C-alpha positions as CSV (number, residue, x, y, z in Angstrom):
1,X,-67.4,9.4,61.3
2,X,-71.1,9.4,61.8
3,X,-73.3,6.8,60.2
4,X,-76.6,7.6,58.5
5,X,-79.3,5.3,57.2
6,X,-78.0,5.9,53.7
7,X,-74.6,4.4,54.6
8,X,-75.8,0.8,54.1
9,X,-72.4,-0.6,53.1
10,X,-70.6,0.9,56.1
11,X,-73.4,-0.1,58.5
12,X,-73.2,-3.7,57.1
13,X,-69.5,-3.8,57.8
14,X,-70.1,-2.6,61.4
15,X,-72.8,-5.2,61.9
16,X,-70.7,-8.0,60.5
17,X,-68.0,-7.1,63.0
18,X,-70.3,-6.6,65.9
19,X,-72.3,-9.8,65.3
20,X,-70.0,-12.3,63.6
21,X,-72.1,-15.3,64.7
22,X,-75.3,-14.0,63.2
23,X,-76.7,-15.0,59.8
24,X,-78.1,-11.7,58.4
25,X,-80.9,-13.6,56.6
26,X,-82.3,-14.7,59.9
27,X,-82.4,-11.2,61.5
28,X,-85.9,-9.7,62.0
29,X,-86.1,-6.0,60.9
30,X,-87.1,-4.9,64.4
31,X,-83.8,-6.4,65.7
32,X,-81.8,-5.1,62.8
33,X,-83.1,-1.5,63.3
34,X,-82.2,-1.7,67.0
35,X,-78.7,-3.0,66.3
36,X,-78.1,-0.2,63.8
37,X,-79.2,2.6,66.1
38,X,-77.0,1.3,68.9
39,X,-73.9,1.1,66.6
40,X,-71.0,3.4,67.7
41,X,-71.1,6.4,65.5
42,X,-74.6,6.0,64.3
43,X,-76.3,9.4,64.2
44,X,-79.6,9.6,62.4
45,X,-83.2,9.8,63.2
46,X,-84.8,6.4,63.8
47,X,-88.0,7.7,62.3
48,X,-86.2,8.0,58.9
49,X,-85.8,4.3,58.7
50,X,-88.1,2.2,56.6
51,X,-88.4,-1.3,55.2
52,X,-86.4,-0.4,52.0
53,X,-83.5,1.0,54.1
54,X,-83.4,-2.1,56.3
55,X,-83.5,-4.4,53.2
56,X,-80.6,-2.5,51.7
57,X,-78.6,-2.9,54.9
58,X,-79.5,-6.6,55.1
59,X,-78.4,-7.2,51.5
60,X,-75.1,-5.4,52.1
61,X,-74.6,-7.4,55.2
62,X,-75.2,-10.6,53.4
63,X,-72.6,-9.5,50.8
64,X,-70.1,-9.0,53.6
65,X,-70.4,-12.5,55.1
């Protein structure tokens, strides 16, 4: 399965598993973007990412933990 920026819930699950010690509220968007693009299965253009996309991922991640 390939992940796209629009898959915020799936990305959040992957981030929660990859970084269980991290409080998602404390993650800077620059770090969050880098972590997303390095997830296994992530296949989307980094240029398509914006603040709203990162906010959606962060909110979904907070829901996961």
